N, C-alpha and C positions, 0 to 999 in steps of 0.2 A: 096459545097466543103467539103471534109473531112479534118479536122484539126487534128494535133497531140493532144494527151491528155495533160492535165496539168501535169500529172505525168511524161509522157515521156519528155515533155518540161523541167520540173525541172531537170530530170536526165541528159538530154543532156546539160544543162547549166553547169554541173559539170566540163566538160572538158575545159571550158573557164573561170572558176571562178578565176584562178590565174591571167589571163589577165585582168579581170575586176577589181580585187583587185589592180592591178598595176595602172589601170586607175583611181581608186577611189580617189587617192591622187592628181589628176591633177587639182582639182578645189579648192574651198574654204573649205578645210578640217576642220571639226569641226564647220561648219557654219549652222548647222541644227537648229538654233534658230528660233523662230517664233515671229510674232507681233500680240498680242492679238486683237488689234483694227481692223485688217484686216478681221476678221471673221464675223462681225455683221453689215457691212455697208449696208445702204439702197440700194436696187437694182438700183434705178435711179441714184445713184452716182457711180456705178461701170461701167467702160467702158474700151475699148481697146481690144487688141488681146492676145490670149493665144494659145499655141500649146498643143494638146493632142495626145500622141502616144500610140498605143495599137495593140494587135493581135486579140482582140475580134471583130469578124465580125459583131456581132449584135449591136455594138455601132456604128451607122451610122449617116449620115447627118439628117435623119428623127428624130432620137432620140435627136440629138443636137438641132434641131429646137424647141423641147419642152423646152429646157433650155432658149432659146431666148424669149419665151413667158413671162418669169419673168425677164430676164436680156437682154433686146433688144439692149443694147449698147455694148455688149461683142461679139466679133467675135472669134469663136472657130475653129481653123485650125486642121482638123483631119489628123493625120499621121498614116494611117493603114499600117502595115507590116505583111505579112504572118508569122505564128509562126516559121517556119523553119529559117527565116532570122531575126527575131525580136531581138534576143540577139546581133547579129552583128551590127544592126542599133543602139541599145542602147550603145554598146561599143564605136562606132564611135562618137556618141553624147557626151559621157562622156569624151572621149579623147580630143575632141575639146572644152571642157567646154561649151557645148551647149545643155544640157539636156532640154527636153521639160518642159513646165510649169507643166503639169500633165501627168503622164504616168503609164502604167501597169508594175508590177513586180511580181516575184516569189522568192522562198526562197534564192537561191544562189545570185541573184542580190540584194536582200534585205541585205544579209550579206555584200557583197562587198561595195555597195553604203552607206548603213547605218553605217557600221563601219568606212567608210571613210569620214563621215560627209557630204554626198551628198544628204541627204533626209531631208526635212522640218519637223520640229516638229509640228504635228497637235494637240498635247495635249490641248493647250488653246482653239483652235477652237472647239474641241469636247464638250467643256462646254458651247458653245453658242447654239442658237436656231437651231433646225433641219430644214430641207428644207420645209417639208409640213405636219408635225405632230404637232398639237397645244400643247402648254405648255409642250414640251418635248425637252430636249437638244439633240444635235446630238449624243453624247455618249450613251444616254439612248435608242436610237433606235436600237443599235446593240445587237446581241447575244454576251454576255460578253466573252464567250469562244473563239468565232471567232475573236473578236477584239484583245484579248490577243495574239492569234496565228499570227495575221497579220504581226507583225514586230519582232516576237520572234527570228528570224534568225539573227537579228542585235545584236549580243551578246555583243558588246562593247558600246552600246548606254548608255547615262547617265540615271540614274534612273528617272522615271516619264515621259520620252519622249515617244511619239507615232509617229512612223515614217511612218506609212501607215495605211490604213483602208481596211477591206475586202469588195470586190465588190460583190462577191457571194461565196457560199460554194461549197464544193465538197463532194459528197457521192457516194457510190456504192450500186447497187441493181441488182437483176437478172431479165432480160427480157426473158420471156419464151414463147415457142410455145404452145399455148393451145391445138391445135389438137394433137400434139405428146404426151403431158402429158395425155390427155384423152385416147389416143390410148393404151398406156402402163399401164394406171391405177395408175399414181402417182399424188400427189398434192404438192403444194409448201411446202417445209419442214419447220418445226418449231423448230427442234432440229438438232444437228450435226449427230446424228444417223440416222435420217430420210433423211438427205442429202446424207449420204453414201449409204443408201439403194436405194434411187432414182438413184444414179449414176450406181449402179450395174444393176438395172432393165433396165435403158435406154441403157446401154452398151450391155446387152444381147439381146435387141430388135434391135440392129444394128445401134444405133445412137451414136454420140459423145455426152456424157452427158452435158458438159458445156464448155464454152470458157476458155482458159488459157491466151492467149495473151502474150506469153512468152517473146516477145521482149519489152514489155511495162509494164505489170502489174504482172509479175511473183512473185514479192515480196508481193503482196496483201495477199496471203494465210498465210504465216508464220507471217506476221504482225497482221492479225486478230487473229491468234492462240495465239501469245504472249500477246495480250491484254487480253486474257482469263487466260493464265497460269502465267503471270508475273505481273498482274495489281497491286498487293499489295507489290511489291518489289521496291527497290531503285536502280537507275542507279549507285549510288556510291558503291554499293556492288556487282556489276555485275561481273560474271566470266562465261566463256564458259562451265564450268562444272556444272552450276546450273541445277538441275533436271527440273525446270520450263522452262528454255531456251530449253533444249532438248525436252521437251514435246511439244513445239510449232512446232519443226521440225517433231515430230512423228505424229502430226495431219495432216500435209501435206502428209507424207508418207501414212497415212491411206486413204487419199483421192485418192492418186495414186493407191493404192492397190485395192480400190473399183472401179477403172476404170473411175474415173471422167474425165480424159483427155486421148487423144491420144498422142503417143510419138511425132508425127509431130508438135504438138502445141507448143513445146519448142521454135520453131523459128517463130511463127506467130506474125504478127503485127495486129493493130486494123482493117485495111482494110480487111485483110485476114479472121479474125474472123467474121467480119460483113458479108462477103460473104458466109462463111460456114453456118452462121445462116439463112441468107435469102434464101439459097439453100436448107434449111431444112435438112442439114446434122448434124448440132449441135442443140441440143434441147433447149439450153438457152445461152444467151450472158450476161455475168457479166460486167457491165460498169457503168461509171459515166453518168449523163443525158446529157443535152445540145445537141450539134449537133450530138453526137453519138446516143442518143435515137431518135432524130429527123430523122436521116438517116434510122434507123431500122423501125420506125413507118411509114415513107413514102414508104419504099421499100417492106415491108412484104406483101405477098399475102395470108396470113393466119392470124387468130386471135392471138394477143399477149396480154400478161398481165405482171405485175411485182410483185415481192415480195422482202421484205427486207431480207438480208442474216441472217441466224440463227447464234448463237454463234458457232464459229469454235474451236473445241477442248475443250469446257468447257460448263458451264451452267450459267455463269454470264450474266447480260444483255448485249446484243450485241451492242457495241458502234461502230460508223462508223469511217472508215478511211477517211482522207481528212481534211476538216475544212476550216480555213480562211486564210491560207498562200499561196494558189495556185493562187489566183486571187486578187491581192492587188493594190489599188490606192495609188500612191505616188505623192508628189509635190516637185519640185526642190527648194532648198533654194535660188537659184540665180534668181528665177522668179521675173520679174519686175512688175508683176501684181498678187501678191499673193491673193488679195481680190477676183479677178475673179477666180483664180485657186481653192481657197477653196470653193467658191460658186459652181463651176462646180463639184467638188468632192462631195459636199453635194447632188447635183442634182442626180449624178449617183447612190447614195445610198439612194435616197428618196423612200418613199412608192410607189409613182406612177410608177417610173422606175422599181423598184424591182418587183412589182406585174405584170407589163406589160411583162417583160422579162420572168418571171416564167411561165406565161400563154401562151406565144407565142413561146419561144425557149427553154423551159424546163430547165431554170436555177434555182438553189436553192438560195433563198434570204439570205443575210447576216444580215438582220435586222429582228426584231421580229414583224412579221405581220401575220394576219390570211390569209393563202394562199388557195384560191379556184382555183385550177389549171383547165385550160380548158380541160385537158386530165386526165383521171383516171390513166394513166401510171405514173404520178408523185407521186401517193399516196405512193408507196413503198419508194421512196427517202425521202419524207417528214417523213414517219415513222422512217426511218433509222436515220435521223438527230435528231429527237425528243429523241432518245435514248442517245444522246450526242456523243462527239467525243473522240476517243482514244488519249492518250497523251504518245506516245512511249518514249519521252525524259525523262519521269519520271522513267522508269525502264530499258531503254537501253541507253548506251552512244552514242554519235554521231559516225557515220561511217567515216572511212578514205576514201579518194578517191579510192585508190587501193583496199581497203577492200570491198567497195561497188561493184566495178567491179568484184571481185572474188565471192562475194555472189550471185550476179545476173547472172553472166556468167558461174559459175562453180558449186558452192555448191548446190543451189536450183535445177538447172537442173539435176545434178547427183542424187540428192535425189528423184526427181519425176521419173526419169528413172530407179530407183531401183539399181543404181550403188553403192550407199553408204547408210548406215543406218542413223537414226536420231542421234545416238551417234557420228558417224563419221562426220556428217555434223557439229555438234557442235564443235567437236575437230578441224575441219578444219577452224573454224571461228576465230582462233587466228590471230590477226592483222586486223580483219574486223572492229573492233570498237576502238575508242580512249580510251584506258584503260591502 
């Protein structure tokens, strides 16, 4: 089954954030305190029932059975909801003061529930033993940047609290058709100039050079460019007149001028871009891994490979977009079995589970382990993550809800279609950011 991307899910939550914020006060606001002793109880002394809610299809009963090997007295009730309906389910639970013991969240829900005191502080638990790595605390197992990103959206949390932990990371890479690349004589680009050249060659050969996925990931390209052009700037000093901000738009315009996309891709979703790639109409599909990579790997009747995206619009090391805020594990402060809830959260981020999922369903681990993926297709995603993750909040203010709609629905499409210049795109950005 093809699920929405984490990015699309996060964006779609924006329209319901106000409703969730209203619900966030319906419980024990400010009750995100934790009990240190609940994190290190002997497994034989932990029993009872917990509920786990998620949209992650790969966390199934078989995976839960692995937890029961160590915690046989705990019954985990799995509440799987398809991603399209998950936010509605969580809203209903919050409104009824009936949040699951453990549940999956993303940025907007992190903001609403975290600022409303509806998330358990996992900070003390992080300083207790990890699930399956000897002589290591739970905190020490995580990639520090991903752990910091996990609950960063809870902007009003007290200092020192940790209201969620990253389940896995999100990175982008290009999945490409090796036959097409060989046919036209191009290789995976290592620079922005090489990427632009490849686009022109592929376009002239009659192919759509790469996916755009305009309905879901259209912001990917300016975001990657701004991480090159604005990396050394401060969000406190941001204005839409900054040359570095305009330069990010110019990089996208350069890609459009090189023919990287077809105009029709402004409106494509993930399923449509996947189909175009599998039909060999598009030479490469830029995507996160997980089920999207799995769908392409299973469906392609031609050889495919992957490469990490080069620096877009600059020559600094190419940092990945994504990180640890898109797939977060949270615990309810109202859980009556926090010991089991914390143990299960540790299990989901254990070395055994993270390695198994990386090898079987193409997930990127959130903990620091040596990953030997079962498929070489994951190599580019690993390489991308090793370059580190972009931190747009350091140089760009948060977007307003209306501003984000304008940026994604008007400004970037008009720029790609050649209807406005980079300078005009920047000028039209007034009101997009909280500034």
